[in-house]
Steps between C-alpha positions, in 0.01 A plus 500: 500500500534728794284820552567802712243759610599860393288788665409776259431879526726583783388208732708297721451139602595478873519225768359630834762462789363312802465713816690402798311297750681636805587843627863618559445428862400132432117522533296292259253692292165306452372464148193708579710799585737496187456789259462458122841435354653806347857396403577305190778401266499569132513176297421637148507833331468584130743786509711622801510849360120525470424381843837569652515162686740217429404138558593432865423845634309506833212759475234644728147498370183675608261308716261420217742501207509240221283223362555158649590223252614145528772357267626152534311468831670803648315800615637822350398863445493695172556861590534824316836679543281794619379297796855451640571726791867451524774244487807388706839577370822339610768743617853427408735542798836660442 
């Protein structure tokens, strides 16, 4: 039997996106200078219409947003849809 985690009450399960380790100019950023990760990818949502975010959507979170949880040895965040500051939208080219 397989089980799937389903967030409730307008929450989203997200996977933080690793920050780049170099600047656009090629300089390496030391670990001590990295900021808390604020970008994430939605991996589970109970209802796209309630939270407005489909699985796979890349979102921007507030600095202290979410509750860290571990599922299958993977570090994830459980965040409220209200904590999402914005998201990236792909533009269709004509």
